[in-house]
C-alpha positions as CSV (number, residue, x, y, z in Angstrom):
1,M,-5.3,95.2,-39.7
2,A,-6.0,91.5,-40.0
3,D,-3.7,90.6,-37.1
4,A,-5.9,91.8,-34.3
5,F,-8.3,89.2,-32.8
6,G,-11.1,88.7,-30.3
7,F,-10.4,86.6,-27.2
8,G,-13.9,85.6,-26.2
9,P,-16.7,88.2,-26.4
10,A,-15.1,90.7,-24.1
11,L,-11.5,91.2,-25.2
12,W,-9.9,92.6,-28.4
13,V,-6.1,92.1,-28.7
14,A,-3.8,93.8,-31.2
15,P,-0.3,92.5,-30.9
16,V,2.6,94.6,-32.3
17,L,4.3,92.7,-35.0
18,E,6.6,95.5,-36.4
19,E,10.0,95.8,-34.8
20,G,10.6,99.2,-33.3
21,A,6.9,100.3,-33.5
22,S,5.7,102.7,-30.9
23,E,2.1,102.8,-32.0
24,R,-0.2,100.9,-34.3
25,E,-3.6,101.1,-36.1
26,V,-6.4,98.8,-35.0
27,L,-9.8,98.2,-36.4
28,L,-12.0,97.9,-33.4
29,P,-15.3,95.9,-33.7
30,R,-18.6,97.9,-33.2
31,G,-19.5,98.8,-29.6
32,R,-17.9,100.7,-26.8
33,W,-14.5,99.5,-25.7
34,I,-12.2,100.4,-22.7
35,E,-8.5,100.5,-23.5
36,S,-7.0,98.3,-20.8
37,W,-3.8,100.3,-20.1
38,S,-5.3,103.8,-20.0
39,G,-8.9,103.2,-19.2
40,A,-10.0,105.4,-22.1
41,V,-13.4,104.6,-23.5
42,V,-13.3,104.2,-27.3
43,E,-16.2,103.9,-29.8
44,G,-15.6,100.9,-32.0
45,G,-16.6,100.3,-35.6
46,R,-13.7,102.3,-36.8
47,E,-9.9,102.4,-36.9
48,V,-8.0,103.8,-34.0
49,V,-4.3,104.5,-33.4
50,V,-3.0,103.3,-30.0
51,A,0.4,103.6,-28.3
52,A,2.2,100.3,-28.4
53,P,5.5,100.5,-26.4
54,L,7.5,97.3,-26.2
55,E,6.3,96.4,-22.7
56,R,2.6,96.3,-23.4
57,I,0.3,94.7,-25.9
58,P,-2.8,96.8,-26.9
59,V,-5.9,95.2,-25.4
60,W,-9.5,96.5,-25.1
61,V,-12.3,95.2,-23.0
62,R,-15.9,95.5,-24.2
63,K,-17.6,98.1,-21.9
64,G,-19.8,96.4,-19.3
65,S,-18.0,93.0,-19.4
66,I,-16.8,90.9,-16.5
67,V,-13.2,89.7,-16.9
68,V,-12.0,87.0,-14.4
69,T,-8.3,86.6,-13.9
70,Y,-5.8,85.3,-11.3
71,A,-4.8,87.9,-8.7
72,A,-1.7,89.9,-9.7
73,G,0.3,88.5,-6.8
74,T,-0.5,85.0,-7.7
75,V,0.6,85.5,-11.3
76,A,3.8,87.2,-10.1
77,A,4.6,84.3,-7.8
78,G,4.0,81.8,-10.6
79,L,0.8,79.7,-11.1
80,G,2.6,76.3,-11.0
81,E,0.8,73.0,-11.1
82,E,-2.0,73.9,-8.7
83,E,-3.6,76.4,-11.0
84,A,-7.2,75.4,-10.2
85,A,-6.7,76.1,-6.5
86,K,-5.5,79.7,-7.0
87,P,-7.9,82.5,-6.1
88,L,-9.6,84.4,-8.9
89,V,-10.6,88.0,-9.2
90,A,-13.6,89.3,-11.1
91,A,-13.5,92.8,-12.5
92,L,-16.4,94.7,-14.1
93,W,-15.2,97.0,-16.9
94,G,-17.6,99.9,-16.9
95,E,-21.3,100.0,-16.3
96,P,-23.2,97.3,-18.3
97,P,-25.7,98.9,-20.7
98,L,-28.6,96.8,-19.3
99,G,-27.5,97.0,-15.6
100,R,-26.2,93.5,-15.4
101,A,-23.4,91.2,-16.7
102,A,-22.4,87.6,-16.3
103,A,-19.6,85.3,-17.3
104,R,-19.0,81.5,-17.0
105,L,-15.7,80.1,-15.7
106,A,-14.1,77.2,-17.5
107,D,-15.5,74.8,-14.9
108,G,-19.1,76.1,-15.5
109,R,-19.5,78.2,-12.4
110,R,-21.2,81.6,-13.0
111,V,-20.0,85.0,-12.0
112,A,-22.5,87.8,-12.2
113,W,-23.1,91.5,-11.3
114,S,-26.3,93.5,-11.3
115,A,-27.0,97.1,-10.4
116,R,-29.7,95.9,-8.1
117,G,-27.9,93.1,-6.3
118,G,-24.2,93.6,-6.8
119,W,-21.9,90.7,-7.2
120,E,-22.8,87.0,-7.2
121,L,-19.5,85.1,-6.8
122,P,-18.8,81.4,-6.4
123,A,-16.3,80.2,-3.8
124,G,-12.7,81.1,-4.6
125,V,-13.6,84.2,-6.6
126,S,-13.5,87.8,-5.2
127,S,-14.4,91.1,-6.8
128,A,-12.2,94.0,-7.8
129,G,-15.1,96.4,-7.0
130,T,-17.9,98.0,-9.0
131,P,-18.0,100.5,-11.8
132,S,-18.1,104.2,-11.0
């Protein structure tokens, strides 16, 4: 399906474009992916069928990636004009294959995790824990 797309190196998004669809086929890129809604680990490089109810868009995270978002409570309350001042949360999606992972924020600050040292977080960023 040509309508799925990458959002940076860590996310693969497959919007549902057919009215009334409850599932869809998606060609995942090579690698190991974690389905964001179920937490299931999926081997890429092939087509998969995923549940796609109306209330959720199928999204996968590349295993071992750091994804930084606003805290759920912040989003629920509305980001507003002071977006940059809102706290961020870094989440590690699965154990990185080389024992370490890093990401850059839009302002250039670095967020990192390593099996040896744990999290390296700049001010205003907390962690959602470590992989099991």
